[in-house]
ZADREN-575238 format. One record per residue: x, y, z of N, C-alpha, C in turn. Coordinates in steps of 0.02 Angstrom, whole numbers, plus 32768, in hexadecimal, padded with zeros to 4 digits. Each point is the difference from the previous one (the first is absolute). Layout:
N
XYZXYZXYZ;...
END
This chain:
132
80297FC480007FD7803C8000802B803F8000;80387FFF8025802A803B8005801980197FBD;80127FD17FD3801A80147FC07FCD80297FD8;7FBF7FF4800C7FCB80247FDE8000804A8013;802580118033800380468016802E802A7FD4;802E7FE17FDC802E80247FD57FD8802A7FCD;8012803F7FFB7FDF802D7FD17FC78028801D;7FE87FEC803C7FCB8028801F80188048800A;7FD3802F7FF780148046800A7FC68027801D;800F803B80197FCD802D801B801A80477FFD;7FD1802E7FFE8010804780037FD280208034;801E8028802B7FDB80258033801580487FFD;7FCF802D80058010804880027FE9801C8043;8024803480157FEB8024803C801980477FFB;7FDE802C80228013804680028029800D803F;803580257FF9802C800F80387FDB802F8030;7FF97FE9803F7FDE802880348034801B8031;7FEA802C802B802B801E803380207FCA802B;7FDA7FCC801180197FCB802B80397FD87FE0;800680037FBE80327FD97FDC804180267FF4;8003803E8014803B80297FF3803B7FEB802C;803C80067FE4803C7FED8025800580238043;7FEE8040800280068025803F7FCE7FE88035;7FCB7FDD7FEA7FCE7FE9802F80077FB68014;80287FDB7FDC800B7FBA801380447FF58020;80278036800580417FFB802280397FE87FD4;7FF780027FBE80357FE97FD48024803A7FDD;7FF0803C80138020803A7FE27FE08040801A;801380387FE27FE6804080187FDB80277FCA;7FF57FE07FC77FE080227FC87FB97FE77FF4;7FDA80277FDC7FB97FF07FF27FF87FDC7FBE;801C7FC47FFC7FFB7FD67FC47FEC7FB98016;7FE67FD97FD17FED7FBA800B803C7FDB801E;7FF67FE2803A80377FE1802480117FBB7FE3;803F7FED800980167FBE7FEB7FDA7FC98026;7FF6800780427FD97FCB80227FB97FF87FE3;7FE080367FEE7FBD7FFB7FE280047FE27FBA;8035800E7FDB800B7FE17FBF80077FB58007;80287FEA8030800A7FB9800C7FBD7FDF8013;7FD98021802A7FBF7FE680147FD37FF87FC2;800080317FD47FD77FFC7FC480177FC67FD3;80417FF67FFA80197FC87FD97FE97FBD801C;80047FF980427FEA7FC180207FB57FF67FF9;7FD98036800A7FB87FFB7FF87FEE7FEB7FB9;802380197FCF7FF27FEF7FBA80107FB77FF2;80367FE7801F80107FB97FF97FC87FD5801C;7FE3801480387FC97FDB801E7FC380017FD3;7FF380387FDF7FC880057FD1800A7FCE7FC7;803E7FFA7FE7800E7FD27FC97FF07FB88014;800A7FEF803F7FF77FBC80187FBB7FF2801B;7FD6803380077FBF7FF9801E7FD77FC97FDE;7FEB7FCF80287FD77FC97FE680267FCB7FD9;804280057FFE80287FD27FD880247FCA8028;7FFE8005804280247FD0802A7FD07FCB801B;801B7FC780127FD87FCA801E7FE480188043;7FC97FE280157FE18011804080337FF88038;80018030802E802D7FFD80398046801B7FF3;800D80107FC18043801A7FEE7FFD804C7FFB;8039801F800C800980487FF78048800B7FEB;8012803E7FF58046800E7FF1801A80338033;80417FFD800A80218030802C803B801E7FD9;800B8040800B803780217FE080427FE9801E;80327FF77FD580407FE88018803A802D7FE9;7FF680217FC88036802A7FE67FE680357FD1;802380377FFF7FED80377FD4804080237FEA;800980057FBF803980247FE57FE480347FD0;7FF5803C801A7FDE80347FDA802980408000;800380207FC7801E80427FFB7FC980337FFA;7FFF8030802F7FD080377FFE802080377FD7;7FE880087FC3802180287FCD7FEF804B8001;7FC4801180157FEA80467FFB7FCD80108036;7FFE803F80127FD1801880347FBC800E7FE2;7FCC7FF280287FBB800C7FEC7FE0802D8035;7FE280387FEB7FE3802F80307FBA7FEB8019;7FEC802180357FBD7FF9801D7FCC800B7FCA;7FCE7FD37FFE7FC880077FD280087FDF7FBD;803C7FEB7FEF800C7FDF7FBF7FEE7FB68006;7FEB7FE27FC97FEF7FB97FFF803D7FD67FEF;80077FC9802480357FCF7FF47FDF7FC07FE8;801C7FE37FCB7FE87FC17FE480377FCC8009;7FEF7FC98020802F7FCA800D7FEB7FC37FD8;80307FE07FE07FF47FC47FD980307FC98016;7FE67FC4800A802A7FC780137FF07FC57FD2;80327FD47FF87FF67FC47FD8802A7FC8801D;7FE27FC5800780257FC58017802C7FE97FC7;80428007800B80307FEE7FCC80167FB78004;80037FE7803E80157FBA80077FE37FE38041;7FFA7FBD7FFE7FEA7FD9803A80337FC98009;801C7FFC803D80307FCC80107FE97FE08041;7FD87FCA7FFA7FE37FE2803C7FCE8031801E;800D8014803E7FD4802F8023801580497FF4;8038800A7FDF801C80447FF67FE480207FC0;7FE3803B80087FE680277FC7802B803E7FF7;8017800C7FC48027803C7FF17FD6802D7FD3;7FF4803D80187FDA80317FDC802E80357FE2;7FF080167FC4801C803E7FE57FCF80378017;801B8036801C7FD580368019801680427FE2;7FCF802C7FF6800E80427FE57FC980308016;8012803F80037FCF80338012800F803F7FD8;7FCB80247FF1800880407FDC7FCD8031801C;801280407FFC7FCE803380117FE6801C7FBE;7FDE803780027FE2801C7FC48032801C7FCE;8040800580168034801D7FD680377FD17FE9;80117FCF802C803B7FD77FF180017FC0802A;802F7FD47FEE800C7FC48027801E80158043;7FE67FE38036801A8013804280217FC68025;7FF67FC27FE8801F7FC7802280017FC37FD2;80327FD6800C80047FBF7FDE80297FD1802A;7FF27FC07FF880267FCF80267FDF7FBC8001;80117FD980347FE47FBE80097FE77FF88048;7FD17FD380077FE37FF180417FF97FB48006;80167FE480397FFC7FB9800C7FCA7FF38035;7FD47FD07FF27FCF7FE9803080037FB58003;7FEE7FE3803A7FFD7FB880087FB97FEA8011;7FEB7FCA7FE27FBF7FE2801080087FD98041;7FD4800C802F80037FDE80417FBA7FEA8014;7FFE7FD0802E7FC17FED80207FF180368034;7FC880237FF97FF1803A80297FFD7FEF804B;7FDE7FCA80127FFA7FEE804780437FED801F;80267FD77FDD80417FEB801A802F803C8007;7FFF802C7FCE802C803B80037FEE802C803B;7FBF800C800A7FEA802A803880117FDF8043;7FF57FBE8005800F7FDC803E804A80058011;802B7FFA7FCE80488004800B80148045801A;7FE180347FE3800E804380177FE6800B8047;7FC37FE9800D7FE28009804380267FDA8036;80207FC97FED80267FD88030803980288020;801680347FDF8035802B801C7FE980228041;7FBF800680097FE5801F803C80027FD1803C;80047FC07FF47FFF7FCD803480477FEC8011;8024802A802380467FF2801180077FEE8049;7FD17FD7801980017FEC8047803F7FDB8012;
END
């Protein structure tokens, strides 16, 4: 089933709001779309591409991101993010990711996600709280 994911793609757009600005998320002092918000948009878009495509009980978790933030985007401008599953290696999914604003390309790179059993993954994380 995983191999059938190769080639899946999605595009998500959003408008840059005050809450997304670098000066408001702590990643800088200027009023432009922040890199952390860009990364979040890239990950959200990857999830959209996979929506309804995984076996019951499965989900994906982000594992790696290699992105270059190429240009600044001001408050109020629309950002369009596009992702595509380029390869599947077992549980590992490699996405090509890109983003542009209304004027130019603002980001490009790759994103790695792994398919996991949602319950087992959550249980393993929660077990860290039980350090008796």
